[in-house]
C-alpha positions as CSV (number, residue, x, y, z in Angstrom):
1,M,0.0,0.0,0.0
2,K,1.4,3.4,-1.1
3,K,0.8,6.4,1.2
4,L,1.6,10.1,0.5
5,I,4.1,11.4,3.2
6,H,6.4,14.3,3.9
7,V,10.2,13.7,3.7
8,S,13.0,16.2,4.6
9,C,16.2,15.6,2.8
10,T,19.6,17.2,2.0
11,S,20.4,18.4,-1.5
12,A,24.0,19.4,-2.2
13,Y,23.6,19.1,-6.0
14,K,20.1,18.2,-6.9
15,Y,16.9,17.4,-4.9
16,P,16.5,14.8,-3.4
17,E,19.9,13.4,-2.4
18,R,19.7,12.0,1.2
19,P,16.5,11.5,3.2
20,Q,16.9,12.8,6.8
21,Y,13.4,12.1,8.3
22,L,9.9,11.1,7.4
23,L,6.6,12.3,8.7
24,V,4.0,9.6,8.7
25,R,0.6,10.2,10.2
26,G,2.0,13.2,12.2
27,K,4.9,11.1,13.7
28,K,8.5,11.9,12.9
29,Y,10.9,9.1,12.0
30,T,14.7,9.9,11.8
31,V,16.6,8.2,9.0
32,I,19.9,6.8,10.3
33,S,21.1,5.0,7.1
34,V,20.3,4.8,3.4
35,L,20.5,1.0,2.6
36,A,19.7,1.3,-1.1
37,A,19.0,4.1,-3.6
38,A,17.9,3.9,-7.3
39,K,16.6,6.2,-10.0
40,I,13.9,4.8,-12.2
41,Q,12.8,6.4,-15.5
42,T,9.2,5.4,-16.5
43,A,9.0,4.0,-20.0
44,K,5.6,5.4,-21.1
45,P,4.4,9.0,-21.3
46,P,4.1,11.0,-19.2
47,F,7.7,10.3,-18.5
48,N,8.6,10.5,-14.9
49,L,11.9,10.1,-12.9
50,I,11.3,8.2,-9.6
51,H,13.9,8.3,-6.8
52,S,13.6,5.1,-4.8
53,Y,15.1,4.6,-1.3
54,R,15.3,1.9,1.3
55,V,16.2,3.5,4.6
56,E,16.8,2.3,8.2
57,L,15.0,4.4,10.8
58,K,16.2,5.2,14.3
59,N,13.6,2.9,15.8
60,G,15.0,0.0,13.8
61,R,12.3,-0.1,11.1
62,I,13.0,-0.2,7.4
63,A,11.0,2.2,5.2
64,E,10.7,2.0,1.4
65,I,10.1,5.5,0.1
66,Q,9.9,7.0,-3.4
67,Y,10.0,10.6,-4.7
68,E,8.1,11.2,-8.0
69,E,9.7,14.2,-9.7
70,Q,6.8,15.0,-12.0
71,K,4.4,15.3,-9.1
72,G,6.9,16.6,-6.5
73,E,5.5,14.0,-4.0
74,W,7.0,11.5,-1.6
75,Y,5.4,8.1,-1.0
76,L,5.8,5.4,1.7
77,L,5.5,2.1,-0.1
78,N,5.3,-0.2,2.9
79,A,2.7,1.9,4.8
80,E,1.1,-1.2,6.2
81,D,4.2,-1.7,8.4
82,F,3.4,1.6,10.1
83,D,-0.4,0.9,10.7
84,E,0.0,-0.6,14.2
85,E,1.5,2.6,15.7
């Protein structure tokens, strides 16, 4: 299940470069490590560049997040893992 969220990240060269924290349902989760990062270009119009991250949070959870450049929006892909809080 994909959920729209807010992400704060650093950007030395081009946004987004390194996620710092996520806001999910009003709760802040600090990112301590980026485990994987990838850029995905969609093949069909409207073409969109998607930045995909797998991050470790301070509480030990793993979050899978994506930034869709065309929309300027962040999504939490494994939102069901955050439902019980």
